[in-house]
Phi, psi and omega in degrees: 000155181256144173273148181274144182285322188284324190252333184075020184231166183279128177289121180241152177290155183295153173299129185279355176285135188250007186214156169061206183300319188299350171281352185260152175293159179303316176305314179294319181292320182290323173301320182288324180290321176305318182280358177077013182264002185304134171084358167279123186311303183295322187288326179288321169303308174308315179293325175294316180297316177300323173302310183292324178298318176301311182291324170294323175301310180297316182305307193286342182264006173245137177269139190312138186090348189256013175224144178278341178298328179192137181294336179261007180295126183091191186267158177292164173295135185284339189297336189268348182286162186287155177260005167289129178311307180294309186296313173306312178298321184292314181301315181290320174303309181304309180302316184290322176299312178301322186290312180301312181301325181278313194253006176230082186289350186271008175242136171228170180052053184282125169238135180229140184213142176290141174259128190292145173212156184255158173086223186298135181288347178260149351289156169282118178246140185225140171259134174250116174248138187203173174241137171297132179261090181213158186282342178281357179144172183247097180264130177281141180228154181226135177232150163246135182239152176231127173251110184270170189301335181280356180089008182279134180245129176243148179235140172219163175273000000 
């Protein structure tokens, strides 16, 4: 596996399990067990969404070809994208959606759209709307991403 330059951590593939506790990282499951919250629906959903935010942050900050797990892991290099604002937003939204669909199996019905802002075009902001793909039910989730001039992506709920 290859280390990402921005985070200094190893890029790892997302948990393939799409439901329940198995959608959380091992550390998150252990923390939930210690606190006595394991199996409590809202707590479990919160941990799951936090885990997804962490995975999306890692995935969206890797450029394709920069991780050993898959050549197409992450976003494409931005230098080849259009400089026209509307086209750039469309290309980036499509790239983000493709990345989420391929590398975050805990989400389904993914939609990505550019968020409007005035003035300086940076940072570029996108909304990600999706449904948690798990057997226990379908919860809608919303994330916002910000791409700054340096290519750094932040993801928040």
